[in-house]
N, C-alpha and C positions, 0 to 999 in steps of 0.2 A: 160519620163522612161516609160517600159512597160509594158502593163495589165497585165501580168502575174505575177503571187504574188512571190518574191524572199527573202531566206532566211539573215537577214540582221545577227542577234545576238539570244544569249542562255537567256532565263528567267533567267537566274543566276547571267547573266551581269547586268541585270537593276535590283536591290534591289526596293522594297517602296519607290518611291520620288527621284527616282535617271535619270539621264540622259547622253545623248550618241547619239553624230554624229557618222554618217553611209553615206557613201556615195555609189552610185544608182548609172549609167546608169552616173556619171558623176554628179549629185544632190545630193548637203549637205542637209540632213535631221536629224531633229532632232528627238528622239526617247524618250518616258517620261514614267514612271513608276506614272502615276498621280492618290490616293488612289487604286491604285491594277490592274489600266484598266491602259493597253498602248495604248499611242498614238504619231502621228506620224507626226509632223508639217517642213516646211521647215527651214534648218537650218540656214538659215541668216538672222540676222535682217535686215529687209526693212527701215531701218536708217540711218543707216551705219554699213558697213563691220565688224561683231562682228557676231562669230558663239554663239548659241540661245544655246546649251545643255552644256557653262561653266554659264548659267547663274544660279539665283535663283530660285526655285520652291514653291509656297506659294500654296495648293491645286492645280487648273487648271490654277493656271497664275503663266509667266514662264517672268523674268525681263531679261530686255540683259542686259550682264556684263559689254556693253561702260559707255552707255548712261541713262540702264533705264527706256526702252521702254518694258513696258509688254502687252505679249498676251496668248491668251486664247488658252490655249495645245488641248482643244474638236474642238474651230470652227477657229483657225489660227486668230480670229479680233483684229485686235490691240486694245489696251485700254485706253494708255495712253500715247502724248508726249514725244520723240518727235519722234516717228511715229506715223502715219496716214495709212500705206499702210497695210492690211492684209497679214502673208503669208499661203502659199499651204497649205494643211492639206492630208493626204494617207490615205490609208485602210490599216489596219494592221489586222494579223490573227495572233493565237498563237495556236499553234499543236505539244502539248506533252508543250515542253521543248524549243520549234524554236519560233522564232518570225519573222512576215512573211512579209515583207514587199508590199504593190498591189499600184494600180495608184492610182494618183490623186483625189479626191471627187469632 
């Protein structure tokens, strides 16, 4: 992904507690509204092919819908098996009502 920030959504597309998949430069990213903070992590579970944005959010923890692996949405850290590999995290800016996705942290 480029070092520039790219508009990927509007804030109204991501209400409190919501998740959304976006694709930028061929990379799938999960956007998450965690308690009012917009977070962005790699969009695919590192255990098996599953879209994390289809998972279940509980605070800062997103559970994969396929096998239940949990990831911290702020750090990308894999928290429970069967996933042992972290997902990447991305810079996010909110400008007005635009959500902008930046480079991997």
